[in-house]
C-alpha positions as CSV (number, residue, x, y, z in Angstrom):
1,M,-109.7,30.6,81.2
2,D,-107.8,27.3,81.1
3,E,-104.4,27.5,82.7
4,S,-103.4,23.9,82.1
5,P,-99.7,23.4,81.4
6,E,-98.4,22.9,77.9
7,E,-96.9,19.5,77.0
8,I,-93.1,19.7,76.6
9,T,-93.5,18.3,73.1
10,T,-94.8,21.7,72.0
11,L,-91.2,23.0,72.4
12,V,-90.0,20.8,69.6
13,G,-89.8,22.7,66.3
14,R,-89.7,26.2,67.8
15,E,-87.1,28.6,66.8
16,V,-84.6,29.9,69.4
17,Y,-83.3,33.4,69.3
18,S,-81.0,35.3,71.6
19,N,-82.3,38.3,73.6
20,N,-80.6,40.4,70.9
21,G,-82.8,38.9,68.2
22,V,-80.1,36.6,66.6
23,F,-81.3,33.2,65.4
24,V,-79.6,30.5,67.4
25,G,-81.3,27.2,66.2
26,E,-84.4,25.1,66.3
27,V,-85.5,22.8,69.1
28,D,-85.1,19.2,68.1
29,D,-85.6,17.6,71.5
30,V,-85.6,18.4,75.2
31,R,-83.4,17.1,78.0
32,L,-85.3,16.1,81.1
33,N,-84.6,15.4,84.8
34,L,-87.1,12.7,85.4
35,D,-86.7,12.6,89.1
36,A,-87.4,16.4,89.4
37,T,-89.8,16.3,86.4
38,T,-88.2,19.4,85.0
39,V,-86.7,20.4,81.6
40,T,-82.9,20.9,82.0
41,G,-81.9,21.6,78.4
42,L,-82.9,22.2,74.8
43,A,-81.3,20.1,72.1
44,L,-80.9,22.4,69.1
45,G,-80.4,21.6,65.4
46,R,-80.5,23.7,62.3
47,L,-78.0,25.9,64.0
48,N,-76.8,29.4,63.1
49,D,-73.5,28.7,61.2
50,E,-72.1,32.1,62.3
51,L,-72.4,31.2,65.9
52,F,-71.3,27.5,65.9
53,S,-69.2,26.8,62.8
54,N,-65.8,27.2,64.6
55,R,-66.9,25.1,67.5
56,I,-68.8,22.0,66.3
57,N,-69.4,19.9,63.2
58,P,-72.4,21.3,61.3
59,S,-74.1,18.0,61.3
60,Q,-74.1,17.9,65.1
61,G,-76.4,19.8,67.4
62,V,-75.9,21.5,70.8
63,I,-77.7,21.4,74.1
64,L,-78.4,24.7,75.7
65,P,-79.0,24.8,79.5
66,Y,-82.7,25.5,80.2
67,R,-81.6,28.1,82.7
68,W,-80.6,30.3,79.7
69,V,-84.3,30.4,78.6
70,R,-85.9,33.8,79.2
71,A,-89.3,33.3,77.6
72,V,-91.3,30.7,75.7
73,G,-93.9,31.7,73.2
74,D,-94.2,31.4,69.5
75,V,-90.4,31.4,69.6
76,I,-88.0,30.8,72.5
77,L,-85.7,33.6,73.8
78,V,-82.5,32.8,75.5
79,N,-79.9,34.9,77.5
80,D,-76.6,35.9,76.2
81,V,-76.0,33.1,73.8
82,V,-74.2,35.3,71.3
83,E,-72.0,36.9,73.9
84,R,-71.2,33.5,75.5
85,M,-70.2,32.0,72.2
86,K,-67.9,35.0,71.3
87,E,-66.0,35.3,74.6
88,P,-63.3,32.7,73.8
89,E,-62.6,34.2,70.4
90,E,-62.1,37.6,72.0
91,E,-59.7,36.1,74.6
92,V,-57.6,34.5,71.9
93,S,-57.4,37.8,69.9
94,D,-56.2,39.7,73.0
95,D,-53.4,37.2,73.5
96,E,-52.1,37.4,69.9
97,V,-48.8,39.1,69.3
98,T,-47.8,40.6,66.0
99,V,-44.1,40.5,65.2
């Protein structure tokens, strides 16, 4: 069986989902550390509007840290993206005071 590593260009175009099965976006590019020859981030486009609409312009993308990646296969699974994106909203709602 051939265990040769895949080229990083095979990541481009793959869909990214949270570990809860929520679509996050699609890989447009990868961020590399050339000195360490490692992938450090995934540049995502075609983003899930529900996750990112309040945070960025829809025409922009985001870069997710590669340390969030749990698994790479036909799709890419990442840790806690949904929970991390919702945390600031929950903090704001806790601080609201109704008069």
